[in-house]
N, C-alpha and C positions, 0 to 999 in steps of 0.2 A: 501748631506742629513745631517740634524742635528742628533746628537746622540740621542736626545729624540725621534725622529721619528723612527730611526732604532731599538732602544732598546725596543720599544713598539710593534714591529711586532712579530707574531707567528713564531716559528722556521721554519715551512714549507714555509713561505713567504720570507725567507732570501735567498740571493745568494752570492756565493763566489765572492770576488772582490768588494762588496759594501763598500763604504767609508763613514766615518762620522767624524765630528769635534765637540768638546765640547765648552762650554763657557770657559772663562779664569778665573784665580784666581791669585792674586798678593801675592807673598811670602813676609812676613814682618819679622822684627826682633823679634816681639812677637811670631810669629809662630815658629821660630827656637829655641828661648829660651824655649818655652813651650814643644817642642818636645824633646829637650835635657834634660829637667827636667823629663819628663814623661818616657823616655827610659833609662836615665842614661848615654847617649852618650854625654859626655862633652869634646870631642876632641877639642883641641884649634882652629882648623880650623873653628869651628862653634861658639865657646864660648869665645875666647880670642882675642880681637881686636888688641892688641899689637903684640901678636904672629902671628896672621893671616896676619898682614900688612907686615911681613917679609917673609911670605910663598910664594910659587909658584903663588898663586892666588892674592896676594896683599891685601886681605881683607877677612872678614868672609864670608862663603858661607853656603847655606842650606845643610842639610844632604841629601844624595841620597835617603835614605829610606823615608824621609819626602816627597820628590818630588814624589816618587812612590805612597805613601799613598794618597797624594792629587790627583794624577791622577785617582786612584780608585774612589775617591769621586766626581771627575768631570764627570765621565761616569755615565749617569743616568740609573742605573740598576733597571729597572721597576720590582717591587716585584710581579707583576702579571705574569711576563714572566721569570725572572731570579731567579733560585733556589739558585745558589752558584757559587763562583769562584772556579774552580777546580785546576787550576795550574797557577802559575806565573813563567815564565822561561826565560832564555836567556836574562836577564836584562843587559844592557850595559849603563854605564854612559858616555856620550860623552863630556860634558863640564859642568862647575859649574853653579849652579843656584844661583844668587846673590840676596841679599836683594833688594826688589823693582821689581824683574823680575815678569812678568805675564806669567804663563804657561797655556797651553791647551793640549788636546790630539787630535791628528789627527790619525785616525785608519782605518783599513779595515778588512773585514772578509777574512781569509786565507783558512779556512777549515770548512766544515760542516759534522758531523757524527751523524747518527741516533743511539741513545743508546737503546731506547725502544719505545713502542707506545706512551709513555707519555713524553719522554725527548730526547733532542739532545745535542750534545756537539759542541760548536762554538769556533773555534780557531781564535783569533783576533791578529793582530799585532798593537801595540800601539807605536806611535812616540810622545813623549812629547816635545813640542817646546816652546820657549820663545816668547816674543813680537817681536823679530827680525826674527822670523821663523827659528831660529837656533835650531837644535835638541839637547836637554840636556840629554835625555835618550830614550832608546827603550826597549820594552818588548813584549814577546809573552804571551798572556793571554787566557786560556781556560775557557769558561763560560758554565755552565750547564743550559740549556734553556728549558723551558716548551713548549710542543707541544699541540696544540688545547686548549681545555678548562679544561684539567685535572689540578686539584689543591689540591686534597686530600692529607693529610700528609702521608697516607700509600703508595700512589703512588710515592710521592717524595722520601721517605725513600728507597723504593724498587729500584727506578731508580738511586739514588745516589750510592747504592751498585753495580748496574750494571755498572755505569760509573767508579767506582773504579777498576773494573776488566779490563778496557781498557788499 
């Protein structure tokens, strides 16, 4: 199933084990430079070609947090269904993402929990892979998901509070 199809479903139509895959995105030198400038993370593994050439990886690589951030952007979090990301956990970086690599997210629903009449919590496992289907990172992501047609801000605020208690 495409990620767009899955993330447009109502919480109650979801099933544990459902899988999805996103479109891809190529990581460029401009992306890495912009991320380094924005975050202040100027580690030479990302920003110094001479230093990085002598490193374990032999070249500059993308920041792990850039890869995770782009993964979040690749997953089509439908604003009619998705209220918020609640938790990002157990992130493991498996191998470097190099300039020119194209990443995508292959994921599945691992857990479904009803939070209230208006909200559910969806536990997803994301595997971020490159163009060679090599895993570059993994993460567990909890998503606060709207149930039914409830969309009022009062209900969302109340349910977010209930989810925080989990």
